[in-house]
N, C-alpha and C positions, 0 to 999 in steps of 0.2 A: 889827320883825317883829310880824305880827298876833297876836292870842291866841285866835282861832277857827279852827275847821277848816271848810273847805267841804265841804258835803255834796251829793253827786250821785247821783240815783236815775235809773238808764237802762232798766230794765225788762229783758226777755228779748231776746237778739240771738244771731246765729250766733256761732261761735267766733273767727272772722277779725275781725268787727267788734268783738267784746268786748276783745280783746287789742289792737286799734287803738286804742280809745277810751282803755284804759288808759296806753298810750304817749303819746297826745295830751294827755291831762290831765297825765302826768309832765312832758312837755316844757313845756306851759304854766306849770306850777307852779315850774318851775325858771327860766324865763324872767321870771317875775314879780318875782323879787327878794324874796319873802316881804313884799311891801309892804302886804298886806291879811291873808293867811291864814298861820297857823303849820304847815298841812298840808291834806291833802284825805282823804275817806272817800267812796268810790264803792260803792253796793249794784247788784247786776245779777243777771240769770238766764240761762238758755241756753234758746233756742228749740227744741232737740231735743237728743238725747244727743250728746256731744262727748268726744273725747279730748284731753287737753292733757299735753305732755311738758315737763320742765324745761329750762331754757336750755341746759345742758351735755350733755343727753342725745342718744343716736343712736337715733332710731325704727326705723331699719332692723334694728338688733339685737334690739329688745324687743318690737316690735308685729307681730301677724299681719294683714298687709294684705289678706288674702283674706277673714278673719273680718270685717274693718272694712268691705269692699265689700258683703259679703253682707247685713250689718246696716244698711247706709245710714249708717255712722257716718264722720266725717271727723276729722282730727288737726290741732291748731295748736300751735305752739312758744311757750311763755310767756316773759316777760322774766324771771321768778322762777326760782330753781332748784328743788330738790326732784325727786320721782319722777313718774311716769306716774300720771294721774288720769283717771277717767271722770266726766263731769258729766252732770247731767240735772235731776232735781226737787231744787233745792238754792236755798240763799242764798248768793250768792258776793260777796266784797268785794274791794276793793283800797284800800290806805292809804299814803299818802306823806308824810313829814315830814322835817324838819331834825333832826339828832341832838341838837340843843342844848336842845331841849324835854323830852328824856328824861333822867331822873336814875336810875342811872348811865347813861352812854354806851356802855359796853362791849357787844359784840355779844350776848353770851349774855343778860346781864340785859335789855337792850333789847328782845330778841325776847320774853321773857316779859311785859314791860310792854305791848308792842304787841298781844300776844294775849290778856292777862287779861280784855279786855272780853267775848270769846267765852264763857270759862270761867265768867265771873260771870253773863252771861245765862243759861247752862244751869243754874246754881244757882238763879236766879230761878224757873225753871221746876220746882223741887223735885228736881233730880237731883243727884247727889253727884259733880259734875265736879271733875276736878282735873288737872294737869299730871303727866305720867308721873313724873318725878323726886320729886314730892311724897310719893307713897307707896311709893317704893322698887320701882316696877314695872320689869319687865324692859326694859332699853335695848339697842337693836340695836348691835352693835360697829362695824357698817361701813354705808355708805350704802346704802339699797335703791333699786333702780331702779322698784320699784312701790310708790306712795305706801301703798297698803293694808297692804303686808307689813312695813314699818318701824315701829318704835315708839320714837321718840327722846324724850329727855327734855322736850321743848317740846310735845309732842303732848298732846292732851286726851282723858282717858279717862273714861268713864262704865262701872261694872259691868265693868269689865276690858276693855272695848271701846273701840277708838279711833273718835272721831267726827270726821270732817272732816279737814282739813289746812291747812298754812300754810307758806308759803316766802317768803325774803326775797331780795333783791339790793341791794347797797350800791355807791354810787359817791360817792367822797369823803365829804361829811358827809350825804348824802341817803340815806334808807332808804325802800325801796319794798317793800311786802309784799302779797301775794295770799293769799286763803284762802276756804275753802267750808265750808259745813254741810249735809249731805244732810238732806232732809226726810222723803221717803218712799221706796216700794219702787221698785226700779229693774228695767226689763225685761232687763237682761244685767248679768251681775257682771264686774267688771273682768279678772278671770282669763280670761274667755272670749276676750279680744283680745291675750292675752300669747303670745309664742312659747313652745314647749314648755320650753325649755332655762331659761325665766325663771319658769315656773309653780311655785307651791308651795301644794299642796292643803292643807298643814297650817295655813296661815296664814289668819287671819280676814280677810273682806272688812271695810271700813269701815263702821261702823253708822250708822243714820239716826236721826233723832229719833223716827220713827213707831215704832220699837221701845220707846220708853220713854214718850212723851207726844205728844198731838195738838197741832199749832199750825200755822197757815198762814205763808206767807212774808211778808206784810205784818206780821202781829203779832210775829214774830221779828225782822224787820227793826227795828222800833219799839224792842223791848227791846234790840237790840244797840246802837242809837243811845244810849239812855239809858245804858247801862253803859260807852260810851266816853267820854260826857260826865264821868261821874263818876270814871272812872280816869285820865284825862289832865287832868281839870280844865279842859276847853275847852268853849265853846259851838260849836254847829253852825249855820252858815248855809247853808240850802239854795239852790243856784244851779243851773239847768239848764246843759247844755253851750252854750257860746257858739257862734255861726255859725262863726267860725275853727275851734273845736275840732272841730265836727263835719266841717268840710271836710278838716281835717288828718286826722281818723280815717278817714273814707272813702278817702282817698289811701293811708293806710297799709295798710288792709284790702285793697285792690286791689293794690298794687305791693309789698308786703312779706308780710302775714300769710296770704294766700291762695296764696303761691308756693311751689313745690317747693324752691326754692334756700333759703329760710328754714326751712321746716318740717321738711326732712331734711337739710340740709346747713350750717344755720346761717349763711347767707350772704345778703347783701342786695344787689341791684342797683337801687337806687332811680333813676329818671330825673332 
């Protein structure tokens, strides 16, 4: 097994292609048999506002599709779990590795270990960032369909507010995690796109870094990279998408992630 992580930076794309690239990279990584890398980290953004729902969610029950159409916002289903997220001006990442590089390997502890680089990057910006469990913050007793509403023990908190979010999916010994850190002010609140029965006006929206500090996407990404290196003790080897990965991602974007069957029914009918 390699001792470095592959670093991929792909810029801003639409939601269908973003999720397709993540899956193409995950497939490529699993097929490689860890001959060169111990994992990969990808940083990217969104070409405009998008909604993403967790792998196990039913958008029909949660999302107000009329509001989506009026705002010109589309929805895509993620491979990872978690609740509904509104993406826009942010730094988004996906990370995949074999659980053998993490100590300990238990689900709860490995989640903190894989997410700590985000917490530490915020601390380098002078923010008192911590996991919710570290300060005895209120923890939701049940899964929240809306990412902004839940405050679970692994969420990152600054001044009592949740910043961004993170969700995992595991398959055998593989760990795949997606996360996002909002940078600036958003045109819409997530609550705008939620059906009435799921709205909770008493809950806070996810905070953005602009509420606390000024930093652009490039500088935040560089800081995140350095914290990941330190936390996991790995080097980062930047490599762009291969031609095969680009082709696979375009195929998945067209035949899976842009389809109604996948996004609303969690079904795939690949040719």
